[in-house]
SETI-894590 format. One line per 4 residues: their letters; for each residue x, y, z of N, C-alpha, C, O. Coordinates in Angstrom, 2 decimals. Layout:
N
A) X Y Z X Y Z X Y Z X Y Z  ... $
***
This chain:
88
MPPV) 14.69 -20.05 -3.99 13.35 -21.00 -3.23 14.20 -21.07 -2.46 15.42 -20.99 -2.53  12.93 -21.37 -1.00 13.57 -21.59 0.52 13.92 -22.89 0.77 13.40 -23.80 0.12  14.66 -23.07 1.56 15.55 -24.29 2.05 14.59 -25.82 2.05 13.91 -25.67 3.07  14.32 -26.73 1.63 13.64 -27.52 2.01 13.90 -28.29 2.90 14.95 -28.91 2.74 $
EKSQ) 13.07 -28.60 4.20 13.88 -30.04 5.41 12.65 -30.72 5.15 11.61 -30.13 4.84  12.79 -32.44 5.30 11.89 -33.16 5.46 11.57 -33.52 6.86 12.29 -33.93 7.77  10.54 -33.32 6.79 10.04 -33.87 7.95 9.63 -34.77 8.81 8.46 -35.03 8.53  10.00 -35.40 9.74 10.37 -36.71 10.23 8.55 -37.40 10.44 8.20 -38.54 10.17 $
SAGT) 8.18 -36.93 10.67 6.72 -37.70 11.22 6.13 -37.74 10.08 6.61 -38.76 9.59  5.32 -37.27 9.25 4.77 -37.66 8.12 5.84 -37.71 6.74 5.50 -37.76 5.56  6.87 -37.69 7.16 7.69 -37.62 5.71 7.44 -36.79 4.18 7.48 -37.20 3.02  7.17 -35.38 4.79 6.15 -34.46 3.71 7.62 -33.92 3.38 8.66 -34.50 3.67 $
ATAQ) 7.53 -32.86 2.80 8.92 -31.76 2.86 8.39 -30.49 3.14 7.32 -30.21 2.60  9.08 -29.42 4.07 8.23 -28.62 4.87 9.13 -27.14 4.27 10.32 -27.45 4.15  8.93 -25.95 3.96 9.48 -25.32 3.47 9.92 -24.08 4.94 9.03 -23.66 5.67  11.35 -23.70 5.11 11.62 -22.98 5.97 11.64 -21.56 5.21 12.37 -21.37 4.23 $
VKTP) 10.85 -20.66 5.71 10.30 -19.34 4.97 10.73 -18.05 6.03 10.06 -17.85 7.04  11.85 -17.26 5.71 12.62 -16.54 6.77 11.09 -15.72 6.79 10.23 -15.89 5.93  10.96 -14.76 8.03 10.58 -13.87 8.31 10.79 -12.65 8.02 11.94 -12.44 8.40  10.27 -11.45 7.45 10.58 -10.35 6.85 11.32 -9.14 7.64 10.62 -8.31 8.22 $
ENVK) 12.47 -9.06 7.67 12.83 -8.08 8.75 12.16 -6.57 8.66 12.28 -5.90 9.69  11.54 -6.02 7.66 10.93 -5.29 8.04 9.20 -5.73 8.59 8.39 -6.07 7.73  8.87 -5.68 9.76 7.55 -6.44 10.53 6.86 -5.27 10.31 5.65 -5.38 10.11  7.46 -3.95 10.31 6.43 -2.97 10.49 4.88 -2.56 9.24 3.85 -1.88 9.21 $
AAQV) 5.63 -3.49 8.44 5.33 -3.43 7.18 3.53 -4.10 7.61 2.52 -3.44 7.33  3.49 -5.21 8.17 2.47 -5.98 8.64 1.78 -4.83 9.77 0.61 -4.56 9.50  2.17 -4.34 10.61 1.40 -3.03 11.43 1.09 -1.74 11.03 0.55 -0.96 11.82  1.44 -1.32 9.51 0.50 -0.31 9.08 -1.26 -0.62 9.14 -1.99 -1.53 8.75 $
TKAE) -1.46 0.74 9.88 -3.27 1.04 9.89 -3.61 1.32 8.75 -2.80 1.58 7.86  -5.11 1.29 8.57 -5.36 2.25 7.51 -5.68 3.38 7.31 -6.35 3.74 6.34  -5.03 4.46 8.65 -5.12 5.73 8.75 -3.32 6.01 8.74 -3.16 7.20 9.02  -2.12 5.40 8.55 -1.59 5.44 8.69 -1.19 5.12 6.69 -0.42 5.84 6.05 $
AAKA) -1.71 4.30 6.29 -1.67 4.44 4.28 -2.50 5.37 4.11 -2.58 5.38 2.88  -2.94 5.89 4.35 -3.50 7.07 4.06 -3.01 7.99 4.17 -3.18 8.79 3.25  -2.18 8.39 5.24 -1.21 9.66 5.55 0.03 9.16 3.80 0.81 9.87 3.16  -0.26 8.11 3.67 1.48 7.72 3.06 0.87 8.30 1.87 1.69 9.14 1.49 $
VKRE) 0.04 8.30 1.23 -0.63 8.27 0.12 -1.24 9.83 -0.75 -2.20 10.51 -0.38  -0.56 10.04 -1.70 -1.37 11.84 -2.17 -1.83 11.60 -3.30 -1.24 10.83 -4.07  -3.32 12.43 -3.73 -4.40 12.42 -4.78 -3.84 13.24 -5.43 -3.51 14.29 -4.87  -3.52 13.01 -6.96 -3.34 13.84 -8.03 -4.54 14.66 -8.60 -5.19 14.12 -9.49 $
VPVV) -4.89 15.85 -8.19 -5.91 16.56 -8.99 -5.87 17.52 -9.87 -4.90 18.24 -9.65  -6.53 17.89 -10.86 -6.01 19.29 -11.93 -6.67 20.37 -10.63 -7.54 20.36 -9.76  -5.60 21.26 -11.20 -6.15 22.70 -10.68 -7.06 23.41 -11.62 -6.97 23.22 -12.83  -8.03 24.32 -11.05 -8.89 24.83 -11.91 -8.66 26.53 -11.85 -8.27 27.14 -10.86 $
DKDG) -9.03 27.17 -13.27 -8.89 28.82 -13.08 -9.78 29.23 -12.52 -10.26 28.57 -11.60  -10.36 30.57 -12.89 -11.53 31.03 -12.57 -12.87 30.62 -12.82 -13.88 30.65 -12.11  -12.63 30.17 -14.21 -13.46 29.82 -14.72 -14.06 28.38 -14.29 -15.15 27.90 -14.61  -13.05 27.81 -13.48 -13.87 25.57 -13.54 -13.03 25.30 -14.54 -13.18 24.08 -14.60 $
KPNG) -12.17 25.59 -15.45 -12.08 24.55 -16.17 -10.45 24.21 -16.24 -9.80 25.08 -16.81  -9.85 23.28 -15.83 -8.51 22.98 -15.43 -7.38 23.36 -16.41 -7.42 22.93 -17.56  -6.42 24.10 -16.02 -5.34 24.48 -16.56 -4.09 23.78 -17.05 -3.19 24.27 -17.73  -4.19 22.34 -16.49 -3.11 21.75 -16.82 -2.38 20.84 -15.85 -2.02 19.68 -16.01 $
ETKA) -2.27 21.48 -15.04 -1.78 21.86 -13.72 -1.88 20.80 -12.58 -2.88 21.18 -11.98  -1.49 19.87 -12.03 -1.88 19.39 -10.71 -1.67 19.72 -9.39 -0.97 20.70 -9.11  -2.15 19.08 -8.59 -2.12 19.54 -7.26 -2.28 18.19 -6.55 -3.01 17.32 -7.04  -1.62 18.00 -5.42 -1.20 16.77 -4.54 -2.04 17.14 -3.30 -1.75 18.17 -2.70 $
IKVA) -3.24 16.21 -2.81 -3.95 16.59 -2.27 -3.95 14.92 -1.13 -3.79 13.74 -1.43  -4.29 15.76 0.54 -4.43 14.61 1.00 -5.71 13.13 0.65 -6.67 13.23 -0.11  -5.39 12.02 1.35 -6.12 11.39 1.14 -7.04 10.93 2.65 -6.33 10.58 3.59  -8.21 10.94 2.81 -8.99 10.99 3.88 -8.70 9.17 4.68 -8.41 8.52 3.67 $
EEEV) -8.67 8.60 5.35 -9.05 7.61 5.64 -10.24 6.75 5.77 -10.11 5.58 6.13  -11.37 7.23 5.50 -12.83 7.13 5.21 -12.76 6.80 3.74 -13.67 6.01 3.51  -12.03 7.08 2.57 -11.64 6.96 1.81 -11.02 5.74 0.95 -11.13 5.44 -0.24  -10.23 5.05 2.21 -9.51 3.24 2.25 -10.40 2.63 2.03 -11.50 2.95 2.49 $
LAWA) -10.22 1.36 1.12 -10.61 0.45 0.69 -9.97 -0.41 0.89 -10.65 -1.41 1.11  -9.01 -0.56 0.92 -7.85 -1.66 0.88 -6.07 -1.03 0.86 -5.77 0.02 0.30  -5.26 -1.75 1.43 -3.80 -1.00 1.47 -2.78 -2.73 1.64 -2.96 -3.67 2.41  -2.04 -2.59 0.85 -1.12 -3.78 0.91 0.36 -3.00 1.14 0.34 -1.86 0.66 $
VRDN) 1.86 -3.45 1.88 2.51 -2.69 2.03 3.26 -3.88 1.70 3.00 -5.00 2.12  4.17 -3.57 0.96 5.49 -4.28 0.11 6.98 -3.50 0.46 7.09 -2.55 -0.31  8.23 -3.63 1.45 9.01 -3.00 2.13 8.62 -1.52 2.33 7.52 -1.33 2.85  9.25 -0.61 2.06 8.88 0.63 2.55 7.15 1.03 1.48 6.48 2.02 1.81 $
VVTV) 6.86 0.48 0.76 5.86 1.50 -0.49 4.48 0.47 -0.16 4.25 -0.74 -0.17  3.93 1.38 0.05 2.08 1.22 -0.01 1.34 1.38 -1.00 1.46 2.23 -1.88  0.34 0.38 -0.86 -0.33 0.98 -1.89 -1.85 0.63 -1.26 -2.23 -0.24 -0.47  -2.56 1.74 -1.99 -3.46 2.12 -1.23 -5.33 2.09 -2.65 -5.54 2.76 -3.66 $
VTVD) -6.22 0.98 -1.96 -7.50 1.73 -2.98 -8.50 1.94 -2.85 -9.39 1.18 -2.46  -8.61 3.39 -3.26 -10.28 4.11 -2.66 -11.48 3.36 -2.69 -11.57 2.25 -3.22  -12.38 3.96 -2.11 -13.86 3.27 -2.38 -14.12 4.10 -3.61 -15.11 3.59 -4.13  -13.75 5.03 -4.26 -14.01 4.99 -5.80 -13.02 4.54 -7.02 -13.04 4.87 -8.21 $
GQKL) -11.94 3.46 -6.15 -11.98 2.82 -7.45 -10.45 3.04 -7.76 -9.83 2.29 -8.51  -9.86 4.19 -7.09 -8.40 4.71 -7.62 -7.42 4.01 -7.11 -7.80 3.37 -6.14  -6.00 3.83 -7.44 -5.16 3.29 -7.12 -3.75 4.02 -6.58 -2.84 4.04 -7.42  -3.54 4.47 -5.58 -2.18 5.24 -4.91 -1.54 4.69 -4.41 -1.86 3.84 -3.58 $
VGEL) 0.03 5.10 -4.88 1.11 4.54 -4.20 2.11 5.82 -3.49 2.44 6.84 -4.10  2.35 5.62 -2.61 3.12 5.94 -1.41 4.31 5.25 -0.83 4.29 4.05 -0.54  5.46 6.11 -0.65 6.17 5.53 0.41 5.90 5.84 2.15 5.25 6.84 2.44  6.33 5.10 3.08 6.16 5.06 4.65 7.07 5.85 4.96 7.29 6.12 6.14 $
***
């Protein structure tokens, strides 16, 4: 819990919150968030059936609906509802 100081003017308590040391988290753009994550898709054989393997493909900036950054981990929600996680 952050330390609490008493305000002299109103007599109310206000919390002193330290700003995060990793300010880069607040400056991540949509394009950077898209670059940080990959989507896993099934690999298909010649008949068009999945063979049980997966491969990672890039996520386009246009596919990103929203993103959040905590420490060096970025979480992206795509327009089709997938939640993808990657590192910066």
